[in-house]
N, C-alpha and C positions, 0 to 999 in steps of 0.2 A: 676410406670408411669414415675417417674422422670428420671430413667435410660433410658427409651425409648426416652424421649425428649432430653437427653444429646446425646444420640447415633445419633438421627436424626440431631441435631444441628451440631455435629462433621461432620457427613456425608455431610451436606449441605456446611459446611466450606470447606472441601475437594473438593467438586465440583465447588464451587466458585473459589478457588485457582487454580485448574486445568483449568477451563474455562478462567480465566484471563491470565494464562501463554499461552494458545493456541491462545487466541485472539491476544496477544502481538507478538507471533511467526508469525502468519498470516499477522498481519499488518507490521511487519518488512520485511517479505518476498515479499510484494506486493507494498510497498510505492513507490518504484522507478519506477515500472511498471505504476502505476497510474499516477505518476507525468509526466513521459515521454509521456504518452498518452494524458494527458490534454495539455501540450505544443505542441504535434504534431498537435492536433486538433484546437488549438487556432489560430484566424486569426490575432493576433497581439502579441507582446512581453507582458508578464505578470510578475507582481512582486508578492512577497511571499504572501502578504495578499490577492490579487486577487485569487491567486491559492487556497489558504485555503478556501476562500468564495465559490469557485466552489466545494470544497470537502464536504461543509457543516459539518465541524468537529469543535469541541470545543478545539481541540488539534493543533491548527495552529502553534504554536511554534515548533512543532516536525517536521514540514516539512523543516525548514530552515538547519539543519544539512545535510539532505538528499540533498537538492538542491546544498549546497557547495560540498559535496562529489561527486555528479554527475558532477558538473562544473569542479572539480579537475581532474576527469577522461576523460574530453573532451566530455562528453555526452551533455552538455549544453553550450550555449554562453551566455554572460551577458553583459549588459551595464547600467551603473549608469546615471540617469537623474534626474535633479532637480524636486522637487515636488512643486506644487504651494501652498500646505497646510502644508508643514512640511519639514522634512530632506529628502535628496535625496534618491531616490529608486533605487534598483537594479532589472532591468527587465531581464528576462529570455526567451530564445528561445532554441528549440532543435537543435543540430548540425547534421551534416551529419552523424557522427559516432553515435550519438544519435538515429537517424532514423534506422540505420541498426541494432543497438543493439535491439532496440525496436521490430523490425520485428522478430528477433530471440526469443526474450522473450515472443512475443504474441503467437508464435508457441508452445513453451514450456508451456505457461499457458493454451493454449487450450487442449494439450494433458493431462496435469496434471488434469484439470477440468474435462475432459472426464473420466479418471481413477477414480477420486474421485467420481463422479456421479454414475458410474457403481458399485463401491464397496458399496456406501451408499444404492443403490436400490438393490443390492444382484444380479445384472446382470454382473458379471465378465466374462471375456474370459475363465476362467477356469472351466466353468460350465458343462464341458464334464463329463460323467459318468466315474468313475474310477474303 
């Protein structure tokens, strides 16, 4: 019985590790898409904490490197403004280039989503009898 419990525990650890890795990969691959979408749909410039609050995530610190990277690539514009309650805040808006890139990324996302959904449901385009 102990061997079975050990085997089940090892299997669960492997599942947990693979799930954590998959989640990290998915998150890394979609974070820029999500951030650009939020900024495109915002009716005003947003600072990092506001963006994180919209994401309802406990990992708000993880968005700052992505924001800086996107700003460096010209996808975002930023402006530093004084805050009435603390240090200055950096407000972000999506740039013209960011909007063009987002449009392309959304198309790719929709195609990928469709492919994944088909594969998960077993309804792939290759269902022809061979």
